[in-house]
C-alpha positions in Angstrom: 174.8 -0.3 30.4 171.7 1.1 28.8 170.6 4.4 30.2 167.1 4.8 31.5 166.2 1.1 31.8 163.8 0.5 34.7 163.9 4.2 35.6 161.2 6.7 35.3 161.2 9.1 32.3 163.7 11.9 33.1 162.7 15.3 31.9 164.9 16.8 29.2 164.0 20.5 29.7 162.4 22.9 32.1 158.9 22.3 30.7 159.4 18.6 31.5 160.5 19.3 35.1 157.4 21.5 35.6 155.1 18.8 34.2 156.7 16.2 36.4 156.3 18.4 39.5 152.6 19.1 38.7 151.9 15.4 38.2 153.7 14.5 41.4 151.8 17.1 43.5 148.4 16.3 42.0 148.9 12.6 42.5 149.8 13.0 46.2 147.1 15.5 47.1 143.5 15.8 46.0 142.6 19.5 45.7 140.4 20.5 48.5 137.0 21.8 47.4 136.7 25.6 47.8 134.6 26.6 50.7 133.4 30.0 51.7 135.7 31.8 54.2 134.8 31.3 57.8 134.0 34.3 59.9 136.9 33.5 62.2 139.3 33.5 59.2 137.9 36.8 57.9 138.4 38.4 61.4 142.0 37.1 61.5 142.7 38.6 58.0 141.1 41.9 58.9 143.2 42.1 62.1 146.4 41.3 60.2 145.7 43.9 57.6 144.9 46.5 60.3 148.2 45.7 62.0 150.1 46.2 58.8 148.4 49.6 58.2 148.9 50.6 61.9 152.7 50.1 61.5 152.7 52.7 58.7 150.6 55.1 60.8 152.9 54.6 63.7 155.8 55.7 61.6 154.0 58.8 60.5 153.2 59.6 64.1 156.8 59.1 64.9 157.8 61.5 62.2 155.3 64.1 63.5 156.8 63.9 67.0 160.3 64.4 65.5 159.1 67.4 63.6 157.6 68.9 66.8 161.0 68.5 68.5 162.7 70.3 65.5 160.0 73.1 65.5 160.6 74.1 69.1 161.8 77.6 69.4 165.3 77.9 70.8 165.5 80.2 73.8 168.9 81.7 74.6 167.9 82.3 78.2 168.0 78.7 79.2 171.0 77.2 81.0 173.8 75.5 79.0 172.8 72.1 80.4 169.2 72.5 79.2 170.4 73.8 75.8 172.6 70.7 75.5 169.7 68.4 76.2 167.6 70.1 73.5 170.4 69.9 71.0 170.7 66.1 71.8 166.9 65.8 71.3 167.1 67.6 67.9 170.0 65.4 66.8 168.2 62.3 67.8 165.0 63.5 66.0 167.0 64.0 62.8 168.6 60.6 63.1 165.2 58.9 63.6 163.8 60.7 60.6 166.8 59.6 58.5 166.2 56.0 59.5 162.5 56.2 58.8 163.0 57.9 55.5 165.0 55.0 54.2 161.5 53.8 53.4 160.5 55.7 50.3 156.9 56.1 51.4 158.1 57.8 54.6 160.3 60.1 52.6 157.3 61.2 50.6 155.3 61.6 53.7 158.0 63.8 55.3 157.9 66.0 52.3 154.1 66.4 52.5 154.3 67.1 56.3 156.7 70.0 55.6 159.7 68.3 57.2 162.0 69.0 54.3 161.2 72.7 54.4 161.8 72.7 58.1 165.1 70.9 57.6 166.3 73.4 55.0 165.1 76.5 56.8 166.2 75.7 60.4 168.5 72.7 60.5 170.9 73.3 57.6 171.7 76.8 58.9 171.8 75.8 62.6 174.7 77.0 64.8 175.5 73.4 65.9 177.5 71.3 63.4 175.8 68.1 64.6 172.4 69.5 63.6 173.7 70.7 60.2 175.3 67.4 59.2 172.3 65.3 60.4 170.0 67.6 58.3 172.1 67.0 55.2 172.0 63.3 55.9 168.2 63.4 56.2 167.9 65.2 52.9 170.2 62.6 51.3 168.0 59.8 52.8 164.9 61.3 51.4 166.2 62.2 48.0 168.0 59.0 47.2 166.1 57.0 44.5 163.1 59.4 44.9 162.6 61.6 41.8 159.5 63.3 43.3 161.5 64.4 46.3 164.5 65.3 44.2 162.4 67.6 42.1 160.8 69.2 45.1 164.1 69.9 46.8 165.5 71.3 43.5 162.6 73.7 43.3 163.0 74.7 47.0 166.6 75.8 46.5 168.2 72.9 48.5 171.0 72.6 45.9 172.3 76.0 46.6 172.2 75.6 50.4 174.0 72.2 50.2 176.7 73.5 47.8 177.3 76.5 50.2 177.7 74.1 53.1 180.1 71.9 50.9 182.2 74.9 50.1 182.2 77.0 53.2 181.2 75.1 56.4 184.0 74.9 59.0 183.1 71.4 60.0 184.4 68.5 57.8 181.5 66.2 58.6 179.0 68.9 57.5 180.9 69.4 54.2 181.0 65.6 53.5 177.3 65.0 54.3 176.3 68.1 52.3 178.3 66.7 49.3 176.7 63.3 49.8 173.3 64.9 49.8 174.0 66.7 46.6 175.1 63.4 45.0 171.9 61.6 46.1 169.6 64.4 45.0 170.5 65.4 41.6 171.0 62.2 39.7 167.8 62.9 37.7 168.2 66.6 37.4 
């Protein structure tokens, strides 16, 4: 049996496949003439772009609210139930920040908002282990794959703080998260 009789020419390489695809698509469709964009289409595209930009702004606002929670002064005169609620709020704020900072743009924004400084000055040395390990997790999330943040943290002395937590903290989770943070941060150092 002779190969190719009565059949269309089969492409022998990728270039041939591409050419066949172009011929098939141009034969089935006549290219529509280009027309100016309608006002309705322009408004739709502007709205879509504004929605995308708003999403990023919403995340920045969310980060700012979390930082406000972390900045609140702790008052020892409050009842233990109220203190526990505030600790839960702080832990939730740190978890939210960690999730948001998986996005590299948000990690950079948190650095510019002073969130990393706050995390190092208040959260890594906090009396509650839940706050300390979540702070170490946040630093890891921000520093991972982000040389700009890694360099900043190195200059701010985060390595020393995290190594001290790794060596001396009484809580196992804090030690593990601090070590994880060190491993994320100093790959480029």
